N, C-alpha and C positions, 0 to 999 in steps of 0.2 A: 078199633083202638089197639095200639101196639102193646104187646105183652112182654114183660121183663121178668127174668128169674134171678133172685138174689140167693146166693149160697154163702151163708155167713153164720158162724156158730155163736157170735156175740149177739144176743137177742136185742140189746139196746141199740147197737149200731144198725142191725137189720131193720128194726122198726123205724129208726131215724131215716134211713135210705128210702124205705118204703113210703113213708109219709110224703117226702119231698117229690118222689117220682109220681105218686098218685095225684099230687097237687098239680103236676105237669101233664095230667091226662093220660098216664100210663096205667095199664092193668099190671099188678105186681103179685108174684108168688114168692114165698120164702121157704128155703130149706136150711136146716141147721147142721147137716153133716154132708161130707163130700159124696158118700155113696148114695144117699137119698137124693141129693141134688143131681147127680149123674143120671139116676133113673128118671127123675122128673124131666130133665132136659131131653132125654131120649124119647119120652112118651108124648110130650106136648110140643106145640110150635111156639117158639119164642123169637122175638126180634133181636134180643140181646141178653147176655148173661153177665151179672156182676158177681165176681168170684173172689172169695178170700183164699189165702194160701194155707195158713195154719189152722187145720180143722181135724176133728177126730175121725177115725176110720179110714179116711182117704184125704190127702192134702190137695190143695187147689191145682198144683202142677199135674198131679196124676189125673184129676178130673178133666183138665184141659187136654191132656195127652189122649185119654180115652175118647173124649167127645170128638176130637178132631178126626178120628177114624170113621165116624158115623154121620156127623152133622156139620154143616157149614153155618156157624152162628158167630157173630162178633162177641168177643169176650173182653171184659175190662177187669183186670186184677185190681182189687182194693186190699191193700195189706200194710201192716206196720213195718214190714221188711223194706228198708230203704237202700239196702246194699245194691250196688250196680250189677253185681253178678246175678242177683235174684231178678232184677229187671231184664237183664239179657236173657236169662233162662225163660222168663215169661214170654218175651217177644219171640224167642226162638221156638217156642211151642205154638206160635201162631196167634197170640193174644193181640187184640187191636190197640190196647192201651194199658197203662199201669199207673194207678193213683195211690199215693202214700198217705196213710193215716197219720195224724188227723187231717181232714180236708174240709173245705167249704162245700156245703151241699149244693150251692148254685154251680160250683165248678163241676161236680159230678154230673148234675143234670145237663149241663152244657156239653160235656163230653159224650154223654149218652145220646143226646140229640144229634151231635155231629156224626157219630159212628153209625147210627141207624140210617141217617140220610145218605151217608157215603155208601153203606152196604146196599141200600135200595137202588141207588144210581148204578152201582156195579152190577147188581142182579138184573136190572132192566136192560142194561147194556149187553149183558151176556145173552139174555133172551132174544133181544133184537138181532144180535150177531148170529144166533143159531137159526133164526128165521130168514136170514137173507144171505145172499152170496154176492160179494163185491169183486169186480175185476176191472180195474181202470175206471172208465166212465160208465160201466155197465153195472146195474144193480138188479138182482132177481129176488123178489119177495115170494118165498115159498108158500106160505099159508094163504095169502091173498091172490096168488097166481098172477102177479103183476111184474112187468119188466120196465125198467127205466134206463134211458141213455142220456147222460148229461142232464138228469132230473126231468127229462121229458118222457112221458109214458109211451111205450111202444106196444101196439096191439098185436098179439100173437094168437093164432088159432090154438085150440086145445092140444093137438098133437105137436104143434110147433113148440109150445111151451114145455110139454112133457119131454120132448127130445132135447131141447136146450137145457132143461133142468138136469136131466140124467147126465149129460156130458159135463155140465158145470159142477155137479157134485162129485165128479170123477175126473178132475182136471189133469191135463198133460198125459193122458192115457189114450192110445190109439185104439179106436173101435172099428171093426169091420162093419159093412152094411148089414150083414147077417146078424151080428151081435146086437146092433142098434135096433134092428127089426124085432128081435126076440125080446129085448128089454123094454121097448117102448110100446110096441103093438101087441106083443105076446107071441109065444111059440106057435100057437094054433091059429094065428091070424092069417087070413087069405089075402095077403098083400104082396105086391111085386116089389123086388129089391129097388127098382127105380123110384119107388115112393120115398125112400130115405133121401135120395139125392134131391128130389123135388122139394122136400121139406127143408133140407139143409140150405138150398138156394133161397127159399123164401125167408128163412131166418136171417141169412146174410144180407138180404136186401133191406131188412128192417133194422138190423143192429150194427152193421158194418159201415164205416165211413166210405169205403170203396169195396164193394162186394167182389170185385175181381182180384183184390189183394186183401183178403180177410185177415184181421188181427185176432179175432176171438175163435171162430170155428175154422180150423185149418184143414186142408186136404193133405193127407200123406199118401202120395201116389203109390198105387199097388197094395195099400194096406187098409185105408179107411179115413176116418176123421178123428180129430182131437180138439178139445177145448183148451185154449191157452189161458192160464190164469196169469193175469198181468199185475 
C-alpha cells in the first residue's frame, strides 16, 4: 500500500484529506507543524507528500527546500495562497503540483494518483537505465549479464562479457592490452597479452556487422582499443 504524508496545521482539512485518501486505498500519516512534518518525512518512506504553506514553526516552502536536499519525493502544495508568485515559488522549489483551497477532494485524489504513477514510471526508468548500456543497436544488461544486438540476444563467454562491459562503461577511452588485462583478468593473472586480442576478435565476430570494420570496439593502432558510444 502506498504511503502518504499530510503536513497541515488545520486539523479539519487534514482529516478531510486523510479520509478521502484512505478511501482510495492509501496509508496516510498527518503532521500539524512544518518541523515535525520534515522530521517524519526524513524518517519514513513516503510515496508523496501533501504540504500546506502557512504553518507554525516552519512554513511549507522551507519544508520543501530542506527536504529536497535529502529526499526525492513528489510534493503537492495545498494552500489558500492563490497568488501566481506563490505558485512559481512552489514549482521553483521542485514541487510536483499546487492545489488552491478550497478544492474538490476527488481532484486532489486524482492528482495524487497521477503524480505517484508518474514518479513510479520515472523511477523504474532510471533503474532500468542504470542497469543497461545502450549504444546504437547494442544493449548490454549488466545485472543479467546479457547482450542484445537489434533485440536479438548475443551469447558471450564470461570473460568476453566482462571485457565488453568494462570498455562500454568507460566509452571513448583508449585502453592498452596491459590495462585491459589488469582490469578484466586481474593484476596477478597468468595470462598472455595475446589473450586480450583473441577476446576482442571474438566479441567483434558476435556484435559487429562487419568484424573487419568494427563500429563498437575499435583498434587504435599502437595504443590499444576503445569502445565507441554511438
